[in-house]
BADREN-518501 format. One record per residue: x negated, y, z negated of N, C-alpha, C in turn; residue in one letter; residue number from 1. Coordinates in steps of 0.1 Angstrom, whole numbers, plus 2048, in hexadecimal, padded with zeros to 3 digits. Each point is the difference from the previous one (the first is absolute). Layout:
% BADREN-518501
   n.east   n.north   n.up   ca.east   ca.north   ca.up   c.east   c.north   c.up   type   seq
        X         Y      Z         X          Y       Z        X         Y      Z      a   NUM
...
***
This chain:
% BADREN-518501
   n.east   n.north   n.up   ca.east   ca.north   ca.up   c.east   c.north   c.up   type   seq
      760       BA8    5CA       804        7FD     80E      80F       7FB    7FF      x     1
      807       805    809       80F        7FD     801      801       7F3    807      x     2
      805       7F6    7F8       802        7F2     805      80D       800    808      x     3
      800       7F9    80B       80C        7FE     808      803       80B    80A      x     4
      7F7       80A    800       803        80B     80A      7F5       7FF    80B      x     5
      805       801    80C       7F6        7FF     80B      7F8       80D    801      x     6
      7F5       7FF    807       7F7        80C     802      807       80B    808      x     7
      809       7FC    809       808        80A     808      80A       807    7F8      x     8
      805       7FA    7F6       80A        806     7F7      7F9       80A    7F6      x     9
      7F3       7FE    7FE       7F9        809     7F7      7FB       80D    807      x    10
      800       800    80D       7FB        80C     807      80A       80B    7FE      x    11
      7FB       80C    801       809        80C     7FF      808       801    80D      x    12
      80A       809    800       809        801     80B      7F9       806    80D      x    13
      808       801    80A       7FB        804     80D      7FC       80F    7FF      x    14
      7F4       803    806       7FC        80E     800      808       808    80B      x    15
      804       80C    7FD       807        808     809      7F6       80A    806      x    16
      7FF       7FF    80E       7F7        809     807      807       80C    803      x    17
      7FA       80C    7FF       806        80C     804      7F9       807    80B      x    18
      807       806    809       7FA        806     80C      7FC       80E    7FD      x    19
      7FA       807    809       7FB        80E     7FE      80C       809    800      x    20
      80C       7FC    804       80C        808     800      808       7FE    7F3      x    21
      7FC       7F7    7F8       806        7FD     7F3      80A       7F5    800      x    22
      803       7F9    80B       809        7F5     800      7F9       7F3    7FE      x    23
      808       7F6    7FD       7FA        7F2     7FE      7FD       7FA    80E      x    24
      7F6       7F8    801       7FC        7FA     80C      806       7F2    800      x    25
      807       7FC    80A       806        7F2     801      7FB       7FA    80C      x    26
      800       7F3    801       7FD        7F8     80C      80C       7FA    806      x    27
      800       7FF    80D       80B        7F9     807      7FA       7F9    80C      x    28
      807       7F5    804       7FB        7F8     80C      80A       803    80B      x    29
      7FA       803    80C       807        803     80C      7FC       7F6    80B      x    30
      80B       7FA    806       7FD        7F6     80B      802       808    80D      x    31
      7F5       802    808       801        807     80D      7F6       7F9    809      x    32
      804       7FF    80D       7F8        7FB     80A      7FB       7F2    7FD      x    33
      808       7F8    7F9       7FD        7F2     7FD      7F6       7FF    7F4      x    34
      7FD       80B    7F9       7F6        7FF     7F5      806       806    7F4      x    35
      7FC       7FB    7F4       805        805     7F3      7F5       809    7FB      x    36
      804       80D    7FF       7F6        80A     7FB      805       806    7F3      x    37
      7F6       802    7F7       803        806     7F3      7FD       80F    800      x    38
      809       808    7FB       7FF        80E     801      802       806    7F2      x    39
      7F8       809    7FC       802        808     7F3      807       80C    803      x    40
      80A       804    7F8       807        80C     802      803       807    7F2      x    41
      800       80E    801       803        808     7F4      80F       802    7FF      x    42
      806       7FD    7F4       80E        801     7FE      805       80E    800      x    43
      7F7       80A    7FC       804        80E     7FF      800       807    80E      x    44
      7F5       7FF    807       7FE        807     80D      804       7F8    80C      x    45
      800       7F2    7FF       803        7F8     80B      7F4       7FD    809      x    46
      7F4       805    7FD       7F4        7FE     808      7FD       7F1    800      x    47
      7FA       7FB    80B       7FC        7F2     800      7F1       7FF    804      x    48
      7FA       7F5    7FC       7F2        7FE     804      7FE       7F1    800      x    49
      7F4       7FC    805       7FD        7F2     801      7FD       7FA    7F3      x    50
      7F9       807    7F7       7FD        7FB     7F2      803       80B    7F6      x    51
      803       7FC    7F4       803        80A     7F5      7F6       80B    7FE      x    52
      7F3       7FC    802       7F5        809     7FD      801       80D    809      x    53
      805       7FE    80C       802        80B     80A      80A       80B    7FB      x    54
      809       7FC    7F7       80A        80A     7FB      7FB       806    7F3      x    55
      7F5       7FC    7FA       7FC        806     7F3      7F8       80C    802      x    56
***
């Protein structure tokens, strides 16, 4: 066991989600109509969806 290293430091890196068009899926927050909404978008095609699963 690695002493002095937190459990978060031992985790592997962030998983990269890929869309059906082959681009990476990123999340962004948009403030509209007085509400903060989170939107998933494909970097390659520019398509957007409410959740990342809709782009896969």
